Steps between C-alpha positions, in 0.01 A plus 500: 500500500333163537165477698647246752537631857853504645565349844523855635159601362349178654659584840376860475147377431509264794628774735226731385234242567657434841477862608165447662562139588376211283473128498696277263200436267426876481865580404510210256184614309563871517861466383395248236737226627495119513530309818859408447592862422327622820682247708845594348450886534333490839790289634746755365315804628454338841855388529627846424263673732305680240167335599390365836288186539235580753285226659146640564332176574516134437594444214454861375825679404540856374803645324598854588769718355773608740681830519786375306248370241348845474850640425563232242170571328576869483845422357353264237233756405769765450707277281198394293395858457843604388511222254164600365321170579203663646333544161278196560 
């Protein structure tokens, strides 16, 4: 397989980072994403209720994985493991 991450792998990484709550910059750097990518994926995850946007101050925002996000992450990890993509 090629070394590029799939959309699913990027989403799984973002959900893992959001398990303990994280800011946009932290997610962006830890998931090795560009600003435009983080905007696109966060928008998707928030709109589908996989991540919540939590205001903890002005203008401080934290992103936290939801219960449905936890279920999605577990499902993604199961599929990735079945496909043998965890060799990394």
